[in-house]
C-alpha positions as CSV (number, residue, x, y, z in Angstrom):
1,M,88.9,55.1,99.3
2,K,89.4,58.3,101.2
3,V,92.9,59.9,100.7
4,P,94.8,60.5,104.0
5,N,94.9,64.2,104.8
6,N,98.7,64.6,104.9
7,F,101.4,65.8,102.5
8,G,101.3,63.4,99.5
9,G,98.2,61.6,100.7
10,L,100.5,58.9,102.2
11,E,99.4,55.8,104.0
12,K,100.5,55.4,107.6
13,K,103.5,53.3,106.7
14,F,105.1,56.4,105.1
15,S,103.5,59.2,107.1
16,G,104.0,58.1,110.7
17,Y,106.2,60.2,112.9
18,Q,108.6,57.5,114.3
19,N,110.0,56.3,111.0
20,A,109.7,59.5,108.9
21,K,112.9,61.3,107.8
22,I,111.0,64.4,106.8
23,A,108.5,66.6,108.7
24,I,106.1,69.1,107.1
25,L,105.3,71.9,109.5
26,P,102.3,74.1,108.6
27,I,102.4,77.6,110.0
28,P,99.2,79.3,108.8
29,F,100.0,82.7,110.2
30,E,98.9,85.9,108.6
31,K,98.9,89.1,110.6
32,T,101.1,91.6,108.7
33,S,100.1,91.1,105.1
34,S,100.1,94.5,103.3
35,W,98.2,93.9,100.1
36,L,96.5,90.6,99.1
37,F,95.3,88.4,101.9
38,G,94.9,84.6,102.2
39,S,98.3,83.2,102.9
40,K,96.9,81.7,106.1
41,N,95.2,79.2,103.8
42,G,98.4,78.4,102.0
43,P,99.6,75.4,104.0
44,K,96.3,73.6,103.8
45,A,96.1,74.3,100.0
46,I,99.6,73.0,99.5
47,I,98.9,69.8,101.4
48,T,95.6,69.3,99.5
49,A,97.3,69.8,96.2
50,S,100.2,67.5,97.1
51,Q,97.7,64.6,97.3
52,N,97.5,64.8,93.5
53,L,101.3,64.5,93.0
54,E,102.8,61.6,91.1
55,L,105.2,60.3,93.7
56,Y,107.8,59.0,91.2
57,D,110.3,61.8,90.4
58,L,111.2,61.6,86.7
59,E,114.4,63.6,87.0
60,T,116.1,61.7,89.8
61,K,114.2,58.4,89.2
62,T,113.4,58.2,92.9
63,E,110.4,58.0,95.3
64,V,111.5,60.3,98.1
65,Y,108.2,59.6,100.0
66,R,109.5,56.2,100.9
67,R,111.9,57.9,103.4
68,G,108.7,58.9,105.3
69,I,107.0,62.3,105.3
70,F,105.2,63.2,108.5
71,T,102.7,66.1,108.5
72,A,102.7,67.9,111.8
73,P,99.7,69.7,113.3
74,P,99.6,73.4,112.3
75,I,101.1,76.0,114.6
76,K,98.5,78.4,115.9
77,A,99.4,81.8,117.4
78,E,97.7,85.2,117.9
79,S,100.8,87.4,117.7
80,S,104.0,87.5,115.7
81,S,106.2,87.1,118.8
82,A,104.2,84.0,119.9
83,M,104.3,82.5,116.5
84,V,108.1,82.9,116.2
85,K,108.7,81.5,119.7
86,T,106.4,78.5,119.1
87,A,107.8,77.7,115.7
88,R,111.4,77.9,117.0
89,Q,110.6,75.5,119.8
90,K,108.7,73.1,117.5
91,V,111.5,73.0,114.9
92,K,114.2,72.5,117.6
93,K,112.2,69.5,118.8
94,L,111.9,68.1,115.2
95,L,115.6,68.6,114.6
96,A,116.5,66.9,117.9
97,D,114.4,63.9,116.6
98,K,116.5,63.9,113.4
99,K,113.8,65.2,111.1
100,F,114.4,67.2,108.0
101,V,112.0,70.1,108.4
102,V,109.9,71.8,105.7
103,A,107.9,74.8,107.0
104,L,104.8,75.9,105.1
105,G,103.5,79.5,105.3
106,G,101.6,81.6,105.8
107,E,103.2,85.0,105.3
108,H,107.0,85.3,105.0
109,S,107.4,86.3,108.7
110,V,106.9,82.6,109.6
111,S,110.5,81.9,108.4
112,L,112.1,83.5,111.5
113,G,111.5,80.7,114.0
114,P,112.7,77.9,111.7
115,V,115.8,79.9,110.8
116,Q,116.6,80.6,114.5
117,A,116.3,76.8,115.3
118,H,118.4,75.7,112.4
119,A,121.1,78.3,113.2
120,E,121.3,76.8,116.7
121,Y,121.5,73.3,115.4
122,F,123.9,73.7,112.4
123,D,127.3,75.5,112.5
124,N,128.1,78.3,110.1
125,L,124.6,78.4,108.5
126,S,123.9,80.4,105.4
127,V,120.4,81.3,104.2
128,L,119.4,81.4,100.6
129,Q,116.4,83.6,99.9
130,L,114.4,83.2,96.7
131,D,112.1,86.2,96.6
132,A,110.8,89.1,94.4
133,H,111.4,91.5,97.3
134,A,114.4,92.4,99.4
135,D,112.4,92.2,102.7
136,R,115.1,94.2,104.5
137,R,113.1,97.0,106.0
138,D,114.1,97.6,109.7
139,A,110.3,97.6,110.3
140,Y,107.2,98.1,108.2
141,L,103.9,99.7,109.4
142,G,105.5,99.9,112.8
143,D,106.2,96.2,113.1
144,S,109.7,94.7,113.1
145,Y,108.2,91.2,112.6
146,N,106.5,92.3,109.4
147,H,106.8,90.1,106.3
148,A,108.7,93.0,104.7
149,S,111.3,92.8,107.4
150,I,112.0,89.1,107.6
151,M,115.4,89.2,106.0
152,A,116.5,92.1,108.2
153,R,115.7,89.8,111.2
154,V,117.5,86.8,109.5
155,Q,120.6,88.9,109.0
156,E,120.7,89.4,112.8
157,I,121.1,85.7,113.1
158,T,123.6,85.1,110.2
159,K,125.5,87.4,107.9
160,N,125.7,84.6,105.3
161,V,122.6,85.6,103.3
162,V,122.3,85.2,99.6
163,S,119.2,86.5,97.7
164,V,118.0,85.5,94.3
165,G,115.2,86.9,92.1
166,V,114.9,90.3,93.8
167,R,113.2,92.9,91.6
168,S,111.5,95.2,94.0
169,L,112.8,97.2,97.1
170,D,112.6,100.5,98.9
171,S,115.6,102.8,99.1
172,S,115.6,102.5,102.9
173,E,116.6,98.8,102.5
174,L,119.8,99.5,100.6
175,K,121.8,100.0,103.8
176,N,120.9,96.5,104.8
177,I,121.8,94.8,101.6
178,N,125.2,93.2,100.7
179,Q,125.1,93.9,97.0
180,N,127.7,91.2,96.4
181,N,125.2,88.6,97.6
182,V,122.2,89.6,95.6
183,F,121.3,88.2,92.2
184,Y,118.7,90.6,90.9
185,S,116.1,89.2,88.5
186,H,117.0,91.5,85.6
187,Q,120.7,90.6,85.9
188,I,120.2,86.8,85.7
189,Q,117.5,86.4,83.0
190,D,120.1,86.1,80.2
191,S,123.0,84.7,82.3
192,K,124.2,81.2,81.9
193,N,126.6,80.9,84.9
194,W,124.6,82.5,87.8
195,F,123.8,79.2,89.4
196,G,127.4,78.5,90.1
197,Q,128.1,82.1,91.2
198,A,125.2,81.9,93.7
199,V,126.2,78.5,95.1
200,K,129.8,79.7,95.7
201,K,128.5,82.4,98.0
202,L,127.0,79.9,100.3
203,T,128.5,78.1,103.3
204,K,128.4,74.3,103.5
205,N,125.1,74.2,105.6
206,V,122.3,76.0,103.8
207,Y,118.7,76.9,104.8
208,L,116.4,77.9,102.0
209,T,113.5,80.3,102.3
210,I,111.3,80.3,99.2
211,D,108.8,83.1,98.7
212,L,106.6,81.9,95.8
213,D,106.6,85.4,94.4
214,V,110.1,84.7,93.2
215,F,108.3,83.1,90.2
216,D,106.9,85.3,87.5
217,P,103.1,85.8,88.0
218,A,102.6,83.9,84.8
219,F,103.7,80.8,86.7
220,V,102.4,81.7,90.2
221,P,99.7,84.3,90.1
222,Q,98.3,83.4,93.6
223,T,100.7,85.3,95.9
224,G,100.3,88.2,98.3
225,T,102.5,90.6,96.4
226,P,103.0,89.4,92.7
227,E,105.8,91.2,90.8
228,P,106.4,91.0,87.1
229,G,109.8,89.9,85.7
230,G,110.2,86.8,87.8
231,L,111.9,83.4,87.4
232,N,110.4,80.4,85.7
233,W,110.2,76.8,86.9
234,Y,113.5,75.6,85.4
235,Q,115.4,78.6,86.6
236,V,114.3,78.0,90.2
237,T,114.7,74.2,90.1
238,G,118.0,74.5,88.3
239,L,119.3,76.6,91.2
240,L,117.9,74.2,93.8
241,K,119.6,71.3,92.1
242,A,122.9,73.1,92.0
243,V,122.6,73.8,95.7
244,A,121.7,70.2,96.5
245,K,124.7,68.9,94.5
246,N,127.2,71.1,96.1
247,K,126.0,72.0,99.6
248,N,124.2,70.5,102.6
249,I,120.6,71.7,102.5
250,V,119.5,71.4,106.2
251,G,115.9,72.7,105.9
252,F,113.6,75.0,104.0
253,D,110.3,76.8,104.0
254,V,107.8,77.8,101.2
255,V,105.7,80.8,101.9
256,E,103.2,83.4,100.6
257,L,100.8,81.2,98.6
258,C,97.4,82.9,98.6
259,P,95.2,80.2,97.2
260,G,92.1,81.0,95.1
261,Q,90.1,79.3,92.4
262,N,93.1,78.7,90.2
263,K,94.7,75.6,91.7
264,A,97.8,75.7,89.5
265,S,99.7,77.8,92.0
266,D,98.9,75.4,94.8
267,F,100.1,72.4,92.8
268,L,103.3,74.2,91.7
269,A,104.1,74.9,95.4
270,A,103.5,71.2,96.3
271,K,105.5,69.9,93.4
272,L,108.4,72.4,94.2
273,I,108.5,70.9,97.7
274,Y,108.6,67.3,96.4
275,T,111.2,68.2,93.8
276,L,113.5,69.8,96.3
277,L,113.1,66.9,98.7
278,S,114.0,64.6,95.8
279,Y,117.1,66.6,95.0
280,K,118.1,66.8,98.7
281,Y,118.0,63.0,99.2
282,Y,119.3,62.0,95.8
283,Y,122.4,64.2,95.9
284,S,123.2,64.0,99.6
């Protein structure tokens, strides 16, 4: 039997729009990548990999897919400004229809539209960034919508930004960084209490933007800008669990997968999404 082409390979009963609590929104946009290319193929690769997931989550002993996971048509745009506008409008519509939105990139610039929409919908929003890079350049290569500028744009929407896993930045970004809200990778590798410290920095309503290069390349080699010294699976999921237990996760995105022959990175991204959804609905 042919597997349905949606997140999780779900039958219509669990993937139809009307009854689904969750909406997967692919945004296969890649116009500003500055090193390795291929993130435009990331959403499709994640969805394909997700069809090989075991849908019973061992940790929470739940099957979150039963809440319904709808996979939306991908957003197509020729320019950064058009992509941001379209994504913002689409996410606003999904939120109005009471869907929990998961955006799939694409390069990291795709996060801007979803963040804008969530900030309009939820009061006092904070953004938790998991990323190897600060991404706070005012502009990069002459483009203020560049993937290296995404968090500078996000900080124009909300000042409540917390960053975890950063281990690479340019000196020009320092003026845009609140050092009290950054958990650098080298500082947390041997720390036992950084989960709680990071969570305390967040407001009640939290949007998560997860650049897969937050992981060490040993775990996720297939990213646009791999950086040594990253986090492992249990460091990332441990933080996500702590956030889910103590805050209201209102939406998230997963970006910067550059799929290749090694499908382990694709599968990790898919499992990360399913794990975070399991935490979200188990602890809320």
